[in-house]
VOMIGU-858462 format. One record per residue (C-alpha): residue in one letter; x, y, z. Coordinates in steps of 0.02 Angstrom, whole numbers. Example, Ala and Ser with C-alpha at 12.3 -4.5 7.8 and 13.67 -1.06 7.14 Angstrom:
! residues 2
<volum:a&xx:615&yy:-225&zz:390>
<volum:s&xx:684&yy:-53&zz:357>
***
This chain:
! residues 122
<volum:x&xx:2172&yy:3636&zz:2306>
<volum:x&xx:2329&yy:3602&zz:2207>
<volum:x&xx:2365&yy:3421&zz:2158>
<volum:x&xx:2529&yy:3417&zz:2256>
<volum:x&xx:2437&yy:3476&zz:2413>
<volum:x&xx:2308&yy:3337&zz:2393>
<volum:x&xx:2448&yy:3212&zz:2370>
<volum:x&xx:2533&yy:3273&zz:2530>
<volum:x&xx:2373&yy:3266&zz:2633>
<volum:x&xx:2337&yy:3091&zz:2567>
<volum:x&xx:2513&yy:3039&zz:2613>
<volum:x&xx:2495&yy:3106&zz:2790>
<volum:x&xx:2330&yy:3012&zz:2809>
<volum:x&xx:2415&yy:2852&zz:2751>
<volum:x&xx:2563&yy:2881&zz:2869>
<volum:x&xx:2449&yy:2916&zz:3019>
<volum:x&xx:2350&yy:2757&zz:2985>
<volum:x&xx:2512&yy:2659&zz:2967>
<volum:x&xx:2577&yy:2724&zz:3134>
<volum:x&xx:2413&yy:2681&zz:3221>
<volum:x&xx:2422&yy:2502&zz:3152>
<volum:x&xx:2600&yy:2490&zz:3220>
<volum:x&xx:2547&yy:2538&zz:3397>
<volum:x&xx:2587&yy:2724&zz:3396>
<volum:x&xx:2470&yy:2856&zz:3464>
<volum:x&xx:2462&yy:3006&zz:3348>
<volum:x&xx:2460&yy:3159&zz:3461>
<volum:x&xx:2460&yy:3299&zz:3333>
<volum:x&xx:2457&yy:3328&zz:3145>
<volum:x&xx:2523&yy:3479&zz:3053>
<volum:x&xx:2578&yy:3566&zz:3212>
<volum:x&xx:2647&yy:3740&zz:3183>
<volum:x&xx:2776&yy:3844&zz:3274>
<volum:x&xx:2784&yy:4007&zz:3179>
<volum:x&xx:2825&yy:3960&zz:3000>
<volum:x&xx:2891&yy:3789&zz:3049>
<volum:x&xx:2782&yy:3635&zz:3041>
<volum:x&xx:2787&yy:3458&zz:3107>
<volum:x&xx:2691&yy:3336&zz:2998>
<volum:x&xx:2652&yy:3203&zz:3129>
<volum:x&xx:2691&yy:3192&zz:3313>
<volum:x&xx:2667&yy:3021&zz:3389>
<volum:x&xx:2705&yy:2928&zz:3546>
<volum:x&xx:2752&yy:2748&zz:3573>
<volum:x&xx:2793&yy:2690&zz:3748>
<volum:x&xx:2906&yy:2824&zz:3826>
<volum:x&xx:2963&yy:2898&zz:3662>
<volum:x&xx:2902&yy:3051&zz:3569>
<volum:x&xx:2918&yy:3022&zz:3383>
<volum:x&xx:2926&yy:3169&zz:3264>
<volum:x&xx:2882&yy:3107&zz:3090>
<volum:x&xx:2920&yy:3198&zz:2928>
<volum:x&xx:2808&yy:3129&zz:2790>
<volum:x&xx:2866&yy:3139&zz:2610>
<volum:x&xx:2745&yy:3084&zz:2475>
<volum:x&xx:2781&yy:3069&zz:2290>
<volum:x&xx:2690&yy:3001&zz:2138>
<volum:x&xx:2852&yy:2928&zz:2070>
<volum:x&xx:3038&yy:2921&zz:2104>
<volum:x&xx:3083&yy:2991&zz:1933>
<volum:x&xx:3168&yy:3140&zz:2014>
<volum:x&xx:3240&yy:3052&zz:2167>
<volum:x&xx:3178&yy:2967&zz:2322>
<volum:x&xx:3061&yy:3059&zz:2442>
<volum:x&xx:3186&yy:3055&zz:2586>
<volum:x&xx:3314&yy:3150&zz:2482>
<volum:x&xx:3203&yy:3303&zz:2506>
<volum:x&xx:3245&yy:3305&zz:2691>
<volum:x&xx:3404&yy:3408&zz:2683>
<volum:x&xx:3504&yy:3491&zz:2822>
<volum:x&xx:3399&yy:3650&zz:2814>
<volum:x&xx:3238&yy:3549&zz:2832>
<volum:x&xx:3314&yy:3450&zz:2975>
<volum:x&xx:3357&yy:3611&zz:3069>
<volum:x&xx:3178&yy:3674&zz:3048>
<volum:x&xx:3104&yy:3509&zz:3108>
<volum:x&xx:3219&yy:3503&zz:3260>
<volum:x&xx:3179&yy:3684&zz:3304>
<volum:x&xx:2992&yy:3653&zz:3293>
<volum:x&xx:3010&yy:3492&zz:3394>
<volum:x&xx:3102&yy:3588&zz:3530>
<volum:x&xx:2960&yy:3715&zz:3536>
<volum:x&xx:2832&yy:3574&zz:3547>
<volum:x&xx:2923&yy:3486&zz:3690>
<volum:x&xx:2943&yy:3649&zz:3786>
<volum:x&xx:2762&yy:3702&zz:3760>
<volum:x&xx:2694&yy:3533&zz:3814>
<volum:x&xx:2824&yy:3517&zz:3955>
<volum:x&xx:2866&yy:3340&zz:3900>
<volum:x&xx:3003&yy:3237&zz:3977>
<volum:x&xx:3022&yy:3102&zz:3844>
<volum:x&xx:3158&yy:3039&zz:3730>
<volum:x&xx:3131&yy:3117&zz:3558>
<volum:x&xx:3160&yy:3020&zz:3398>
<volum:x&xx:3154&yy:3088&zz:3221>
<volum:x&xx:3082&yy:2974&zz:3087>
<volum:x&xx:3039&yy:2992&zz:2904>
<volum:x&xx:2896&yy:2902&zz:2821>
<volum:x&xx:2906&yy:2898&zz:2633>
<volum:x&xx:2758&yy:2858&zz:2525>
<volum:x&xx:2762&yy:2831&zz:2339>
<volum:x&xx:2590&yy:2815&zz:2262>
<volum:x&xx:2608&yy:2727&zz:2097>
<volum:x&xx:2449&yy:2687&zz:1999>
<volum:x&xx:2346&yy:2717&zz:2156>
<volum:x&xx:2442&yy:2594&zz:2266>
<volum:x&xx:2546&yy:2670&zz:2406>
<volum:x&xx:2716&yy:2600&zz:2452>
<volum:x&xx:2759&yy:2649&zz:2631>
<volum:x&xx:2936&yy:2649&zz:2702>
<volum:x&xx:2964&yy:2696&zz:2885>
<volum:x&xx:3141&yy:2755&zz:2922>
<volum:x&xx:3164&yy:2757&zz:3110>
<volum:x&xx:3300&yy:2870&zz:3183>
<volum:x&xx:3316&yy:2947&zz:3010>
<volum:x&xx:3422&yy:3089&zz:3078>
<volum:x&xx:3487&yy:3158&zz:3241>
<volum:x&xx:3475&yy:3339&zz:3297>
<volum:x&xx:3625&yy:3441&zz:3241>
<volum:x&xx:3736&yy:3515&zz:3375>
<volum:x&xx:3734&yy:3705&zz:3370>
<volum:x&xx:3871&yy:3810&zz:3445>
***
């Protein structure tokens, strides 16, 4: 497996453990809708939380959250819509980003709640 794939899986494991410690229930990991993927799907109280996890080994080329651009947001929202419809959920949906920078083996976790809102399509 490529090093960047291992880094990403490790980051998702760290993010899932972090969410569990914070009282979230992780419902699904790496859920696919066609070619679109949701990294983590969690629930806390009456809220469904869609979490995009971005893991980096450094910030030399920018922060992890900068990788979540408008195209990525559209894909996440579309996949989240498919998930909610498939599961017939009636919950408020929130979109978060968890960034992880693993520097010298030590992860730094930042949880950005309400990181973005679904775009309005015409």
